[in-house]
N, C-alpha and C positions, 0 to 999 in steps of 0.2 A: 834157813834156806828160803822159806816162803817170803820172808820179809825182804831179803835182798832182791828177789825176782820182782817183787812189787815195787821196790825202790828204783830198780833199773827201768821198769816199765814207765813209772812216773817221770823219771828224768828224761827218758826218750820222748815222752809226750810233751814235756816242758820245752825240750830243745826244738821239737817240731813246731810248737806254738810260737816260740821265739823267732824261728825262721819265717813263719807266715807273717807275723807282725812286722818284722823288718822289711819283708818284701812289699807289704801293702803301705806301710807308713814311710819308711826311709827310702824305699825304691822309687816312690813316686816323686820325690823332691829332686831338685838338681844336685844337691849335695850328696844325696843317696846314690844317684846315678854315677857320680864321679867316684864315690867310695866303692861302689860295687864293680867298677871297671867299665861301665857303659860310657859312651861318648856323650858329651854335653851338647845339646841341641843349640845351634847358633840362632841368635835373635836376628830377625830381618831388620835391617836399618830402615827407618822411616824416611822416605824421600819427601822433602819439603816441597809444597806445591801451592800455587794460588788458584788452582783449577776450580775449586768450589766457589771462590769469590768472583772469578771471571764469569762463571756460569750464572751466578746471582745477578751480576751487573747486566749480562746479556738478557736475562729474563725481565729486568726492569725496563730496558731500552726496547727490546723486540721480543715480546712474550711468545710469539709463535715461531721464532727462529731457533735453529739448532747450530751445533758446532762440531766439526769433525775432530777426531783425536789428534791428527797432525796439526790442525789449526790451534787446538788447545795447547799442544806442546810449544808451538811457535809463540803464542801469547804468553805462556808461562815463562819462556826464555826471555821475551821482551820485558816483562815486569821485573824479573830478576836483574836484567841488565840495567834498567833504569834505576832501580834501588841501589845497585852497586855503584853506579855513577854518582848518585846523590850522596851516598855514604863517603865516597872518595873525596868529593868536593867539600863536604862538611868537615872532614878530617883536615883538609888543607886550610879551611877558614879558621878552625879552632887553633891550629898551629900558628897561623899568621897573627892571630890576636893574643898569642901567649896565654891562652886560657886553658883550663882543664875541664871546663864544663861545656857541653853541647847544649845550646839554647834553641828555642823555636825560631829565633831570628836567623841563626846560622842555617837551619834547614830551609827557611824561606829564601834566603840569599842564594843557596845552592840550587834550589828549584828555579828561581828566576834566571840564574846563569845558564842552566842546562836546557830548559824548555823555551821554545820560541813564543813570543807575544801573548796572544789570547790564551793559549794553553797554559802558560805560566800563571796568568791571572786566575784562571779557573782552579788550577791546582792549589795555589796559595789560599784562595777563599775556602775551598773544600777542606784543606788542612786546618785552617783556623777554626772552621765550624766543628771539625772532629775533636780538636783540642779543647774547645769550649764545652762541648758535650761531655767529654771525659772529666774535665775539672768539676763540672756541676754534679755529675754522678758521684764523684768522690766526696764532694762537700755534703751531699745528701746522706751518705753512709755514716759520716761522722756526726 
């Protein structure tokens, strides 16, 4: 009789320990939450933005100037719109040339087509400079 009481007590303790372990280990993971019936927390989708880069350029041009949140939203929208137009024009140019590869020449042509005069020249020169900097950094790694 004494052995069975001891065995029952040990099995109770083991069951309790098992529940505690499951709560701490499995309950903290997403799979554990789903298995235990808790609702899975939704991940917040990251909103892509150029805000940090716009702010860095502003600091280079006017170090003492600030920008309001509405102005930042407007600038962000403007940058997205310009990039969207460039991508659209590049797609057309690649289709016209019956090519499957987008080259830097296609991007330059799209920029020249979309942006007026001096702005296009500056954009092309900055783009060329960025591509050159990138290719030299890749060459150094190899």
